[in-house]
N, C-alpha and C positions, 0 to 999 in steps of 0.2 A: 485417585483411583478411577473415577467417573471419566475424567478427561482422557486418561490413557486408554480406556476401553473404547471411547467414541472415536479415537484417532487411530486405532489399530485396524479396524475393519468395520465396513457398513453393517455386517451382520451383528457385530458386537455392540454397535451404537444403539440398536433396539434394545439391548439388554442393560443398557447403562444405568437405568434407574429402576431396574427390576431385581431380578435374581440372578446371581452368577456363582460359579463354582470355583473354589480355590484349594489349593493343597497346604494345609497347616497342620501342625501337631494336634492330634485328636484327643478329646477328653470323654468322659462318660456321657456328658450331655450330647456331644456331637456324635458319639456312637448311636444315640437314639435318633438323632436327626437323620443319620445315614440309613438306618433301618427303615425310616419312613419313606425316603425318597428312592431307595434302591429298586424296589419293584417297578417304579415308573421309568427309571432308566432302562431296565432290561426289557420291558414290555412296550416301550414307546414306538419302536420300529422293529417288528419281529424278523422281517426278512434280513435285517443287518446285524442281528444278534444271535446267529446260530452258534451254539456251543458256549454262550456267555451265561453265567450263573451270578446270583448275588454274591456269592463268595469270592468271584473273580474280580470284583470291583476293588479299586484301591481302598484301604482301610482309613485313609485320611482324606477322603472325598466328602466334603460337607457343603452345606448351603447357608448363605448369609443373606439377610435382608438389607436392602439399600432403600433409603428414603426416596419417595417419588410421588407422582400424581395419583398413584393407586391408593394412597392412604397410608398412614403410619402404621407399620406392623403387618400390613396385608401382603401376602405372598402369592406369586404367580408361577406356575410350573411351566418352565421353558425348555424342558428336556428335549422334546421333540425337535424343537428348532435348532438347538445345539447339535444334535446328532445328524440332522439334515445338512447343516453347514459342514460339519466334519466329514461327512460322506462325500460331499461335493469337492471339497479341497483335497481329499485324499483317496480319490476314486481307485487309483491303481493298487494302492496298498489294500483297499477293500476287496478288490477283485482277486489279488493274490491270495488273501486270506481265505476267500470263498473257495478257491481251488482245492483247499484241503478237504472239502466236503463234497466236491463235484464227482459225478460218476465216471468211472474210467472209460477209456476208449479201447475197444476190442479190434486188434489188427490181425487179419488172417496170417498165419504162419506161411512163410516160403521154405523151400528146400533147394539145397545146392545140387541134389542128385536128379531133380527134374530137368526136363529138356529145356524148360525156360525158368530160371530161378527167380524172375521178377513177378511171376504169377503165383497166386496162392496154391499151396500144396494140395495134393490129391486127398490127403487125410482129412481135410476140412476142420482144422483146428485154429484157434485164435488165442492170442495172448492179451491179457488186460494190461494197458499202458497207464501208469500212474498219472493223474491230471496235473500234478504239480510239475512234473518233468516234460510232458508232452502236450499241454494245453496252454501254455503261456501266451499272452498276446505278443505281437511284434514290437520289439523295442530296439529300434536302430541306434539309439544312443548308448544302451548297454552293450549291444554288439561292437560298436565302434570302440568303446573303452576297452573291451576284452581283447580285441584284435590289436589295438595299439599296445596294450600291456604285454601281450604274448610276443609280438614282434620286438618289443624292446629287450626282451630276455634272450632273443636269438642274436642280438648285435655283440660282436666280440669286443669292440672298443679297443682294438690293439694298434690302430693307426697311429704312426709316430713320425715326427719330423725334427730336424735339428735346427736349433736356433743359432744365432751368432755366437753363443757361448760354447756350442757343441762342435762346431765345424773346426777342421784342422787349418787354422789361419792365425796368422800373427795379430796380436792386439795393438800394435803400435800404429801411429798415425802415418799414412802413406807419404804425405808431403805437407808442408807448412800451410797455415790457414790462409795467408794472404800473399800477394805478390806474384802469383804464378799465372794469373789470368783464367784459371780454370775454377770449376766449381769446387767449394770446399768438400772435403772428404775426411772420413774417420778411418777405421781399420779395414782390412781386406775381407773380414768375415761379415760385413755389413750385408743386410738382405737386398740392397740395391745393385750389388755387384756379383758378377758370375762366380759361382763357387762359394757364395756366402750362405748365411743361414736362411731359413724360410721364415717369413714374417706372418705372424698369426696362424701358423700351421697347426693340424691336429696332433693331439698327444693322447696317450692312453687314458681312458676314462671309462666309468661304469654308466651304461645307458639304462640299466634296469630301473623300472618304475614299480610303484607299490599300488596294489588294488586290493580291496578287502575280499576276503575269501567268499563271503555271501554274494558279492557282485560277480565274482567268477562263476559260482554255481548258477546264478540267475542267467548269466550269459549262455552258459551251456544249455540250459532248459530252454531258453528262447530259440537257440540255433536248432535244437532237436525238434522243437514244436514246429519251426518253420519247414524243416525237412518233412515232417509228417503231413502237414498241411499241403505241401507241394507234391506229395506222392512219391518222394524220393527216399523213403525209409523202409527198410525190409528187415524182418526178424525172423531168424531161423531157429531151429530147436537145438541143433549142435553142429559144430564144425566137422565132426567126425563122419558125417553123412556124405561128404564130398569124396567120391571115389576117383580123383585125378590121379594119374600115374606120373604126371610131370607137367612142366610149363605149357606145352603145346595143348594138352587136354583142358587145362585150366583156361587158357586163352580161348579156345573153341566153346567151352562151356559158358563163359561170361560175355563174350562179344557177339554183336550182331552177325547174322549170316550173310554171306556175299549174295547179293540180290541175283546175279546171273546163275551162280551155282545153285541157289535155292530154287529158282524157277525150273531149271532142268531136273532137279530132284523131285520137285513137285509134280511135273508132267510125267515123269517116269513112274512115280508111285501111283498116280491116278490111273495110268494105263494098265499097270500090273494089277491093280485091285479090280479094275473093270473086267479083265480077262479071267481073273481067278475066282471071283464071286459073282459071275454072270448067272449061274444057275440058281444060286441061293443066297441072295444079298442079305436076307434077314439074319442069317447065321453070323455075320460079322459086320462091323461098321461100314457104311457105304463109302464109296470113293470121295464124295463131297464132304462128308464128315471128317475123313482122314485128311483131306487137303485143308480144311479149315483148322484142324489140329496142328498141321504143320505150319500154318501161317502164324500161329501164335508164338512159334519159335524163331521167327524172323527178327523181331525187335526184342533186344535184351538190355544190357546195361550200356551199349554204345558200340561204335565201330572198333575194330581191333587195334588200331593205332591211336585211338583216342578214348581210352577207358579211363574213368575217374571214380574210383570207389575206395571208401575207407571200411575196412573190416574191423569190428570192435568185438573183443572176446571178454568174457567174465572171468572171475577168479577160479571158477570150477572147471574151466577147460583143461584138459590134460596136456602135459608137456609134449608128449609123443605127437599128439594131434596138431599142436601149434607148429612143431618142427616140420611136420608134413606140409601143412598149409603154406609156411613161409618158403619152403623149398620150391613149391610150385608157383608161388606168386611173386617172389622178390625180384625176378628178372623182367616183369611186366611193368612198363612205365605207367604212372598215374595210379598205382595201387598201394595202399598202406595197410599195415596190420598193427593195431594199437591195443593195449589193455584198457579197460574201462576206467581204471584208476588214474590213468594219464590223459584221458580224453579232455580236450578243452574246446571252446567255442570256435577258435581259429581253425582248428583241425576238422571240425564239422563243416564249416563253410569252405574250406580249402577244396574238398572233392564234391562232386555232384551227387553221388549216391552214398548212403550210409547202410551198412549191413551189420547187424549185431545179433548175438545169441541171446537165448533167454536168461542165461546166467548174468549177462550184463544188464538186462532190464531190471532183474531182481536186485542187482547191486545198487543201481540208481534209485529204485523204489525205497530200498533200506536207507540209503543216505538222506533221502528226502522225507523220511519218516512216515512212508506210505506202504511199508511192507504188509500191513494188515489187508491191504486191498487184494494181494495175491492170495493171502491165507483165506479171506472171505470167499474169493473165486474158487479156491479149492474146496471149501466145505459145501458151496451152493452149486457150483457147476462142475464138480469134479468128476467127469465121466471119461477122462483119458487115463492113460496108464499112470501118470504121476499126479493127476489131480490139479493140474495147474493151468489147463486150458478149457475153452469152451467149445463145444461142437457148433460150427457154423456152416452155412452153405457157401462153400468157397467159390462156386460159379458166380455168384453175385458180386464178388469183388472185382475191381478194376485196377491194373497196375499203375494207372496214371491219376486216379482220383483218391483223395484222402478218405479214410474211413469215418463213420459216423459213430456218435456216442451211443453206448448201449443204453 
């Protein structure tokens, strides 16, 4: 046992002739040993033991003495060294577990009825985003696995070719083996002859790969966290607030304004306001303020012929609302509408912008086991109509900068 420990890891070699932990069937005497050592395990490194209690430790975790230079029967507590080594070797797992206890990120709500849906809404509300879903570190390896897995499911695998046994050719030998001065030949269905079968051609097959469900969820969380940190995630209260009458209105509301037309409209509005409020400018916004407000509507989700948006709706969205939104957006290239239950990492990365409603955020939080964050925000910060949002100063938010933790 000492030799095995010393060859496994340099960290374990220091423990070779001291004290080590092992999992064996426990007895009454070993229960007493566990009760003695359990407090030292829990309190050795407080910052790494959030939510860990003595009763959470394995019941068969006991300590044994190994003869060594410390003296026969003498015991040395190496719990802190073991915990430090485990934390170093499994840093990502520790950080993922710590996200269960991290503070949520408050993102200002946007509105589809505003002149610029990428800016915070005028109501000044914010939604708490669960940290397990929206605060994951970037994992390119996880994203790669999820994208390869998803694309493998999209492959039909129906390509098929005929072999020499499938083509409509005779199987007899065309001419004798020797004495003709020509190369030897077999049947007319040979793959080396015109009209013969295909050599090593594709045949129907299943390209689908397997990926654990937890890895799929982690990939989705990493993709959403990346969109949030890039400032390309927007949350709206409800899709029913969009008052689009058709595809043209939706395209105008979502796309950037033409710079030439915008400049002409800006100058016209400025001259009109200067003439109208020349006598009493204090009674209404000044022309400069109005022009600055108009400037915020110039940049939205992108040019009209290059939109890239994925709209995600939750299970609470009404069917009539979804039918209206789909009728307005289905003819615009680069726009997808998906239920949150079918959302995957590939679909998040496929489009530039992600827009989801509060119902979708609540569904993701419930699946991640962090629905209590929304409940706690309701009891502490519930100043809105439904008690799910926090009043914030929306003017401090920026459409291109990620939010900060509350």
